[in-house]
C-alpha positions in Angstrom: 131.1 62.7 78.9 134.3 64.0 80.5 133.8 67.4 78.9 130.3 67.6 80.3 131.5 66.7 83.8 134.3 69.3 83.5 131.8 71.9 82.3 129.5 71.1 85.2 132.3 71.5 87.7 133.4 74.8 86.1 129.8 76.2 86.3 129.6 75.0 89.9 132.8 76.9 90.7 131.4 80.0 89.1 128.3 79.8 91.2 129.8 78.8 94.5 133.2 80.5 94.8 132.1 84.2 94.5 129.3 83.7 97.0 131.5 81.7 99.3 134.2 84.3 99.2 131.7 87.1 100.0 130.2 85.2 102.9 133.7 84.3 104.3 134.9 87.9 104.2 131.8 89.3 105.9 131.8 86.5 108.6 135.5 86.8 109.3 135.0 90.4 110.6 131.6 90.0 112.2 132.8 89.4 115.7 131.6 92.1 118.3 134.2 94.8 118.9 134.2 96.5 122.3 136.3 99.4 120.9 133.4 100.5 118.7 131.2 103.1 120.4 128.0 102.2 118.5 126.2 99.7 116.3 126.1 99.7 112.5 122.7 101.3 112.6 123.8 104.0 115.0 126.9 104.7 112.8 124.7 105.0 109.7 122.5 107.5 111.6 125.5 109.4 112.7 126.9 109.7 109.2 123.6 110.7 107.7 123.1 113.4 110.4 126.7 114.7 109.8 125.9 115.0 106.1 122.6 116.8 106.8 120.6 113.9 105.3 117.9 114.0 108.0 115.3 112.9 105.5 117.0 109.5 105.1 115.8 106.8 107.5 117.7 103.8 108.9 115.6 100.6 109.0 115.9 96.9 109.6 115.4 94.5 106.7 115.5 90.8 106.1 116.1 91.1 102.3 119.7 92.1 102.4 121.5 95.4 103.1 120.6 98.1 100.6 119.7 101.7 100.1 116.2 102.4 98.7 116.3 105.7 96.7 112.5 106.0 96.5 111.8 105.4 100.2 115.0 107.3 101.2 116.0 104.6 103.6 119.3 102.8 104.5 118.2 99.3 105.2 120.4 96.9 107.2 120.1 93.3 108.2 119.6 92.8 111.9 123.2 91.7 112.5 124.5 94.8 110.9 121.9 97.2 112.3 122.4 96.1 115.9 125.9 94.7 115.7 129.2 96.3 116.8 131.5 94.5 114.4 133.8 95.8 111.7 131.5 94.3 109.1 128.5 96.1 110.6 130.2 99.4 110.6 131.7 99.1 107.1 128.5 97.8 105.5 126.6 100.7 107.1 129.1 103.2 105.6 128.7 101.5 102.2 124.9 101.9 102.2 125.2 105.5 103.4 127.5 105.9 100.4 124.4 105.2 98.2 122.5 107.9 100.1 125.3 110.3 99.4 125.0 109.4 95.7 121.3 110.0 95.8 121.8 113.4 97.5 124.1 114.5 94.7 122.0 113.1 91.9 124.8 110.7 90.9 123.8 109.8 87.3 124.7 106.0 87.4 122.4 105.6 90.4 119.6 107.4 88.7 119.9 105.2 85.7 120.0 102.1 87.8 116.9 103.2 89.7 115.0 103.7 86.4 116.2 100.3 85.1 115.2 98.6 88.4 111.6 99.7 87.8 111.7 98.4 84.3 113.3 95.1 85.4 110.7 94.7 88.1 107.9 95.0 85.5 109.7 92.5 83.2 110.1 90.0 86.0 106.5 90.3 87.1 105.2 89.9 83.5 107.7 87.1 82.9 106.4 85.2 86.0 102.8 85.4 84.7 103.8 84.2 81.2 105.9 81.3 82.7 102.8 80.1 84.6 100.4 80.7 81.7 102.5 79.1 78.9 101.7 75.5 79.7 98.0 76.3 79.8 98.4 78.2 76.5 100.2 75.2 74.9 97.4 72.9 76.1 94.7 75.2 74.7 96.2 75.5 71.2 97.3 71.8 71.3 100.8 72.7 70.3 104.0 72.4 72.3 105.2 75.5 70.6 103.1 77.4 73.1 105.8 76.6 75.6 108.1 78.8 73.6 106.4 81.8 75.3 107.6 80.6 78.6 111.1 80.1 77.3 111.2 83.6 75.9 109.8 85.0 79.2 112.5 83.2 81.1 115.2 84.5 78.8 113.9 88.1 79.1 113.8 87.9 82.9 117.4 86.7 83.1 118.7 89.0 80.5 117.2 92.0 82.3 118.7 90.7 85.6 122.2 90.5 84.0 121.9 94.0 82.6 120.6 95.3 85.9 123.5 93.7 87.9 126.2 94.9 85.4 124.9 98.5 85.6 124.9 98.2 89.3 128.6 97.4 89.6 129.9 101.0 89.0 127.4 102.3 91.5 128.5 99.8 94.1 132.2 100.4 93.6 131.7 104.2 93.8 129.7 103.8 97.0 132.5 101.6 98.5 135.7 103.3 97.4 134.7 106.9 96.5 132.2 107.5 99.3 132.4 105.0 102.2 136.2 104.5 102.3 137.1 108.3 102.3 134.6 108.9 105.0 136.0 106.1 107.2 139.5 107.4 106.7 138.8 111.1 107.1 136.7 110.6 110.2 139.1 108.2 111.7 136.2 105.9 112.4 138.4 102.8 112.0 142.0 102.3 112.9 144.8 101.8 110.4 145.1 98.2 111.4 141.4 97.7 110.3 141.8 99.5 107.0 142.9 96.5 104.9 140.0 94.4 106.3 137.6 97.3 105.6 138.7 97.3 101.9 138.0 93.6 101.7 134.5 94.1 103.2 133.8 97.0 100.8 134.9 94.8 97.8 132.7 92.0 99.0 129.7 94.4 99.3 130.2 95.4 95.7 130.9 91.9 94.3 127.5 90.7 95.7 126.1 91.8 92.3 128.8 90.0 90.4 127.7 86.7 91.9 124.1 87.5 91.1 125.0 88.3 87.5 126.9 85.0 87.1 123.8 83.1 88.3 121.6 84.8 85.7 124.2 84.3 82.9 124.4 80.6 83.8 120.6 80.3 83.7 120.6 81.9 80.2 123.3 79.4 79.1 121.2 76.5 80.3 118.2 77.7 78.4 120.1 78.2 75.2 121.6 74.7 75.4 118.1 73.3 75.8 
């Protein structure tokens, strides 16, 4: 019993701590800054224009900051698109980093984009099978029909883990090989903000670590059952 409780606490820590750290870092530097001449969205547009990436749009999203390689769009949450905080500016630079990767045909980004399409199909098919498996089990009058749902659930989470792990090198490259050099070279942030900017860029990349942990924990639960 004690082992089960400790295991439960450990899993809870794995789920909560990474997400809590990411949210804490982003929130800590989200206060408006009067010394910034523009918003995160305006900064993203400025960087894209400087790099002659006029075909890339800057849009608002409610599904999380990201770059969409098919739509050629840097998408920022409202607080980052319209905000004048250090978090807004650094997150904008990070997402522009992905646009830079796309413009240079960065191989890991191309592989991730292809995998994202496959993972999307797997998740859609898995959702259908999960819903249909109880019906199938009832039709054949065998509980083994539910195994289809378990297999679908496993495939959905395994594909998610692979997707997140393949995303990590892309995210770190966008943060530290693209965004950070641009912020430094253009003197867009002061030296006193540099350490905080590195923390924000790390948090942006580690978002996918937290997501991967969630999927791995879901797989572990299924295997135990």
